[in-house]
MIMI-360688 format. One record per residue (C-alpha): x, y, z. Coordinates in Angstrom, 2 decimals, padded with zeros to 5 digits, m for minus. Example, Ala and Ser with C-alpha at 12.3 -4.5 7.8 and 13.67 -1.06 7.14 Angstrom:
MIMI-360688
<atom px="012.30" py="m004.50" pz="007.80"/>
<atom px="013.67" py="m001.06" pz="007.14"/>
***
This chain:
MIMI-360688
<atom px="m011.77" py="026.31" pz="034.87"/>
<atom px="m014.28" py="023.41" pz="034.81"/>
<atom px="m013.05" py="020.38" pz="032.89"/>
<atom px="m015.01" py="019.04" pz="029.94"/>
<atom px="m016.75" py="015.68" pz="030.45"/>
<atom px="m015.02" py="012.59" pz="029.10"/>
<atom px="m015.75" py="011.93" pz="025.43"/>
<atom px="m016.54" py="008.54" pz="023.92"/>
<atom px="m012.99" py="008.42" pz="022.55"/>
<atom px="m011.47" py="009.10" pz="025.97"/>
<atom px="m013.57" py="006.35" pz="027.57"/>
<atom px="m012.58" py="003.96" pz="024.78"/>
<atom px="m008.88" py="004.80" pz="025.19"/>
<atom px="m009.13" py="004.23" pz="028.94"/>
<atom px="m010.57" py="000.75" pz="028.37"/>
<atom px="m007.81" py="m000.42" pz="026.04"/>
<atom px="m004.85" py="m002.34" pz="027.42"/>
<atom px="m002.51" py="m000.90" pz="024.80"/>
<atom px="m002.03" py="002.87" pz="025.13"/>
<atom px="m003.93" py="005.07" pz="022.69"/>
<atom px="m002.83" py="008.65" pz="022.04"/>
<atom px="m005.80" py="010.87" pz="021.24"/>
<atom px="m005.36" py="013.76" pz="018.80"/>
<atom px="m007.80" py="016.69" pz="018.75"/>
<atom px="m009.20" py="018.42" pz="015.66"/>
<atom px="m008.19" py="021.97" pz="014.76"/>
<atom px="m011.22" py="022.37" pz="012.49"/>
<atom px="m013.56" py="021.97" pz="015.46"/>
<atom px="m011.44" py="024.36" pz="017.52"/>
<atom px="m011.45" py="026.95" pz="014.74"/>
<atom px="m015.22" py="026.68" pz="014.43"/>
<atom px="m015.66" py="027.52" pz="018.11"/>
<atom px="m013.69" py="030.76" pz="017.71"/>
<atom px="m015.42" py="031.56" pz="014.45"/>
<atom px="m018.73" py="031.48" pz="016.34"/>
<atom px="m017.24" py="033.92" pz="018.88"/>
<atom px="m015.71" py="036.37" pz="016.37"/>
<atom px="m018.29" py="039.12" pz="017.06"/>
<atom px="m017.46" py="039.31" pz="020.78"/>
<atom px="m013.89" py="040.60" pz="020.45"/>
<atom px="m013.33" py="040.85" pz="016.67"/>
<atom px="m009.68" py="041.91" pz="016.70"/>
<atom px="m008.62" py="039.38" pz="019.32"/>
<atom px="m010.59" py="036.47" pz="017.89"/>
<atom px="m009.44" py="037.49" pz="014.41"/>
<atom px="m005.83" py="037.14" pz="015.56"/>
<atom px="m006.53" py="033.65" pz="016.93"/>
<atom px="m008.21" py="032.62" pz="013.68"/>
<atom px="m005.26" py="033.94" pz="011.67"/>
<atom px="m002.83" py="031.86" pz="013.74"/>
<atom px="m004.90" py="028.75" pz="013.08"/>
<atom px="m005.01" py="029.78" pz="009.43"/>
<atom px="m001.20" py="029.84" pz="009.39"/>
<atom px="m001.19" py="026.22" pz="010.59"/>
<atom px="m003.47" py="025.28" pz="007.71"/>
<atom px="m001.29" py="027.15" pz="005.21"/>
<atom px="001.71" py="025.11" pz="006.32"/>
<atom px="m000.26" py="021.90" pz="005.87"/>
<atom px="m001.41" py="023.03" pz="002.41"/>
<atom px="002.19" py="023.53" pz="001.34"/>
<atom px="003.12" py="020.11" pz="002.71"/>
<atom px="000.39" py="018.49" pz="000.63"/>
<atom px="001.63" py="020.31" pz="m002.48"/>
<atom px="005.10" py="018.91" pz="m001.81"/>
<atom px="003.63" py="015.43" pz="m001.27"/>
<atom px="005.65" py="015.42" pz="001.95"/>
<atom px="006.00" py="012.15" pz="003.84"/>
<atom px="005.70" py="011.74" pz="007.63"/>
<atom px="009.37" py="012.58" pz="008.35"/>
<atom px="009.39" py="015.76" pz="006.29"/>
<atom px="006.02" py="016.81" pz="007.70"/>
<atom px="007.28" py="016.34" pz="011.25"/>
<atom px="010.47" py="018.31" pz="010.52"/>
<atom px="008.67" py="021.26" pz="008.92"/>
<atom px="006.00" py="021.27" pz="011.62"/>
<atom px="008.74" py="021.40" pz="014.26"/>
<atom px="010.29" py="024.49" pz="012.71"/>
<atom px="007.18" py="026.32" pz="011.47"/>
<atom px="004.05" py="025.05" pz="013.24"/>
<atom px="005.42" py="024.56" pz="016.76"/>
<atom px="006.13" py="028.29" pz="017.37"/>
<atom px="002.57" py="029.14" pz="016.28"/>
<atom px="001.16" py="026.46" pz="018.56"/>
<atom px="003.22" py="027.69" pz="021.52"/>
<atom px="002.25" py="031.31" pz="020.86"/>
<atom px="m001.42" py="030.38" pz="020.74"/>
<atom px="m001.12" py="028.44" pz="023.98"/>
<atom px="000.31" py="031.42" pz="025.85"/>
<atom px="m002.37" py="033.78" pz="024.55"/>
<atom px="m005.20" py="031.37" pz="025.35"/>
<atom px="m003.88" py="030.94" pz="028.90"/>
<atom px="m003.83" py="034.71" pz="029.44"/>
<atom px="m007.31" py="035.17" pz="028.01"/>
<atom px="m008.74" py="032.45" pz="030.23"/>
<atom px="m007.95" py="034.58" pz="033.30"/>
<atom px="m009.80" py="037.64" pz="032.01"/>
<atom px="m012.86" py="038.32" pz="034.16"/>
<atom px="m014.45" py="040.30" pz="031.33"/>
<atom px="m014.81" py="037.09" pz="029.28"/>
<atom px="m017.81" py="035.28" pz="030.74"/>
<atom px="m017.45" py="031.48" pz="030.91"/>
<atom px="m020.81" py="030.89" pz="029.20"/>
<atom px="m020.19" py="033.38" pz="026.38"/>
<atom px="m019.20" py="032.04" pz="022.95"/>
<atom px="m015.63" py="033.19" pz="023.51"/>
<atom px="m015.54" py="031.78" pz="027.02"/>
<atom px="m016.70" py="028.39" pz="025.75"/>
<atom px="m014.24" py="028.52" pz="022.83"/>
<atom px="m011.37" py="029.21" pz="025.25"/>
<atom px="m012.46" py="026.45" pz="027.57"/>
<atom px="m012.68" py="024.02" pz="024.65"/>
<atom px="m009.26" py="024.95" pz="023.21"/>
<atom px="m007.38" py="024.99" pz="026.53"/>
<atom px="m008.82" py="021.66" pz="027.62"/>
<atom px="m007.78" py="020.07" pz="024.32"/>
<atom px="m004.48" py="021.92" pz="023.88"/>
<atom px="m002.21" py="018.91" pz="024.61"/>
<atom px="m004.15" py="016.80" pz="022.11"/>
<atom px="m004.18" py="019.64" pz="019.59"/>
<atom px="m000.38" py="019.41" pz="019.66"/>
<atom px="m000.19" py="015.68" pz="018.89"/>
<atom px="000.15" py="016.37" pz="015.15"/>
<atom px="003.46" py="018.11" pz="015.93"/>
<atom px="004.87" py="014.91" pz="017.42"/>
<atom px="003.91" py="012.53" pz="014.62"/>
<atom px="004.03" py="013.27" pz="010.89"/>
<atom px="001.32" py="010.70" pz="010.18"/>
<atom px="m001.28" py="012.63" pz="012.18"/>
<atom px="m003.46" py="015.13" pz="010.31"/>
<atom px="m004.28" py="018.62" pz="011.53"/>
<atom px="m007.99" py="017.83" pz="011.69"/>
<atom px="m010.48" py="014.99" pz="011.24"/>
<atom px="m011.86" py="016.18" pz="007.91"/>
<atom px="m010.47" py="013.25" pz="005.91"/>
<atom px="m011.92" py="010.77" pz="008.41"/>
<atom px="m015.29" py="012.50" pz="008.50"/>
<atom px="m015.48" py="012.53" pz="004.71"/>
<atom px="m014.67" py="008.82" pz="004.66"/>
<atom px="m017.37" py="007.89" pz="007.19"/>
<atom px="m020.04" py="010.25" pz="005.81"/>
<atom px="m021.81" py="007.44" pz="003.86"/>
<atom px="m022.05" py="005.49" pz="007.12"/>
<atom px="m023.20" py="008.53" pz="009.10"/>
<atom px="m025.93" py="009.30" pz="006.57"/>
<atom px="m027.53" py="005.90" pz="007.14"/>
<atom px="m026.84" py="005.52" pz="010.87"/>
<atom px="m030.49" py="006.00" pz="011.84"/>
<atom px="m031.23" py="002.76" pz="009.97"/>
<atom px="m028.57" py="000.93" pz="011.97"/>
<atom px="m029.43" py="001.95" pz="015.52"/>
<atom px="m030.52" py="m001.58" pz="016.40"/>
<atom px="m027.45" py="m003.54" pz="015.38"/>
<atom px="m028.29" py="m006.32" pz="017.85"/>
<atom px="m025.33" py="m006.52" pz="020.23"/>
<atom px="m022.34" py="m004.42" pz="021.23"/>
<atom px="m020.00" py="m007.09" pz="019.83"/>
<atom px="m021.82" py="m006.85" pz="016.51"/>
<atom px="m021.33" py="m003.09" pz="016.61"/>
<atom px="m017.59" py="m003.55" pz="017.18"/>
<atom px="m017.33" py="m005.99" pz="014.25"/>
<atom px="m019.34" py="m003.66" pz="012.03"/>
<atom px="m017.02" py="m000.78" pz="012.92"/>
<atom px="m014.02" py="m002.90" pz="011.87"/>
<atom px="m015.64" py="m003.73" pz="008.54"/>
<atom px="m016.57" py="m000.09" pz="007.91"/>
<atom px="m012.98" py="000.89" pz="008.66"/>
<atom px="m011.56" py="m001.68" pz="006.25"/>
<atom px="m013.96" py="m000.70" pz="003.48"/>
<atom px="m013.28" py="002.99" pz="004.10"/>
<atom px="m009.54" py="002.31" pz="003.75"/>
<atom px="m010.17" py="000.40" pz="000.53"/>
<atom px="m012.04" py="003.34" pz="m000.94"/>
<atom px="m009.31" py="005.75" pz="000.10"/>
<atom px="m006.63" py="003.54" pz="m001.51"/>
<atom px="m008.64" py="002.86" pz="m004.65"/>
<atom px="m009.03" py="m000.86" pz="m003.86"/>
<atom px="m012.06" py="m002.89" pz="m004.92"/>
<atom px="m013.60" py="m003.77" pz="m001.49"/>
<atom px="m015.13" py="m007.01" pz="m002.80"/>
<atom px="m011.83" py="m008.27" pz="m004.23"/>
<atom px="m010.02" py="m007.28" pz="m001.05"/>
<atom px="m012.45" py="m008.92" pz="001.37"/>
<atom px="m012.68" py="m012.08" pz="m000.73"/>
<atom px="m008.90" py="m012.50" pz="m000.80"/>
<atom px="m008.44" py="m011.62" pz="002.87"/>
<atom px="m011.17" py="m013.96" pz="004.10"/>
<atom px="m009.56" py="m016.81" pz="002.12"/>
<atom px="m006.11" py="m016.10" pz="003.60"/>
<atom px="m007.19" py="m015.23" pz="007.16"/>
<atom px="m007.58" py="m018.83" pz="008.46"/>
<atom px="m003.91" py="m019.57" pz="007.73"/>
<atom px="m002.58" py="m016.19" pz="008.88"/>
<atom px="m000.46" py="m015.89" pz="012.02"/>
<atom px="000.07" py="m013.04" pz="014.48"/>
<atom px="003.21" py="m012.14" pz="012.50"/>
<atom px="001.59" py="m012.18" pz="009.05"/>
<atom px="m001.87" py="m010.79" pz="009.76"/>
<atom px="m000.67" py="m007.20" pz="009.28"/>
<atom px="000.06" py="m008.08" pz="005.65"/>
<atom px="m003.71" py="m008.29" pz="005.17"/>
<atom px="m004.34" py="m004.64" pz="006.10"/>
<atom px="m005.57" py="m002.66" pz="003.07"/>
<atom px="m002.40" py="m000.58" pz="002.52"/>
<atom px="m000.07" py="m003.61" pz="002.81"/>
<atom px="m002.41" py="m005.74" pz="000.70"/>
<atom px="m002.48" py="m003.08" pz="m002.03"/>
<atom px="001.32" py="m002.89" pz="m002.08"/>
<atom px="001.65" py="m006.65" pz="m002.39"/>
<atom px="m000.95" py="m006.65" pz="m005.17"/>
<atom px="001.09" py="m004.08" pz="m007.11"/>
<atom px="004.23" py="m006.18" pz="m006.67"/>
<atom px="002.41" py="m009.30" pz="m007.95"/>
<atom px="001.12" py="m007.35" pz="m010.94"/>
<atom px="004.65" py="m006.21" pz="m011.84"/>
<atom px="005.97" py="m009.79" pz="m011.56"/>
<atom px="003.20" py="m011.12" pz="m013.79"/>
<atom px="003.85" py="m008.39" pz="m016.36"/>
***
């Protein structure tokens, strides 16, 4: 089976000195099979149901407000068997000569098998989501205006802009006022050290702000 070309994320991970573990998105994988459902309805329907079971488990975890440790434990007992079962079926289907490589199902199989190790990353770490939907929702305002920002000037400027977008996106997700956050962080950053700079990340900053508020009260 022909390998997929390297993605931007893979090239970025290869350039970093510190190792980066890439996780793949089950929503994108599910969409590929959904587009192929008319080719072999019963077979593709089974695959989609298995992916649906993974999402049902995640839905229950959200209802429980499960933390990373509980999510990892439940995924190990409930999601891992589904993942392994899917992997075996996909491997068998990939050898079927009746499934043409350029058909919708052939391309869906190629996509899923190539990404299978990364599709299983969420099983190894309770902090990893099943898909990229939360991230995509967070960056949608940026994506909507990206045509206006094609000429950012320099690749270093693009990198700095990406950092700022990430910080602001985290602020919105945590319910933090971005202006108050950036103002406070920029004032503290000159005196920060390598050991204390992590305290300025949005989640840590928000926690410290809540502690200060309780002390003042």
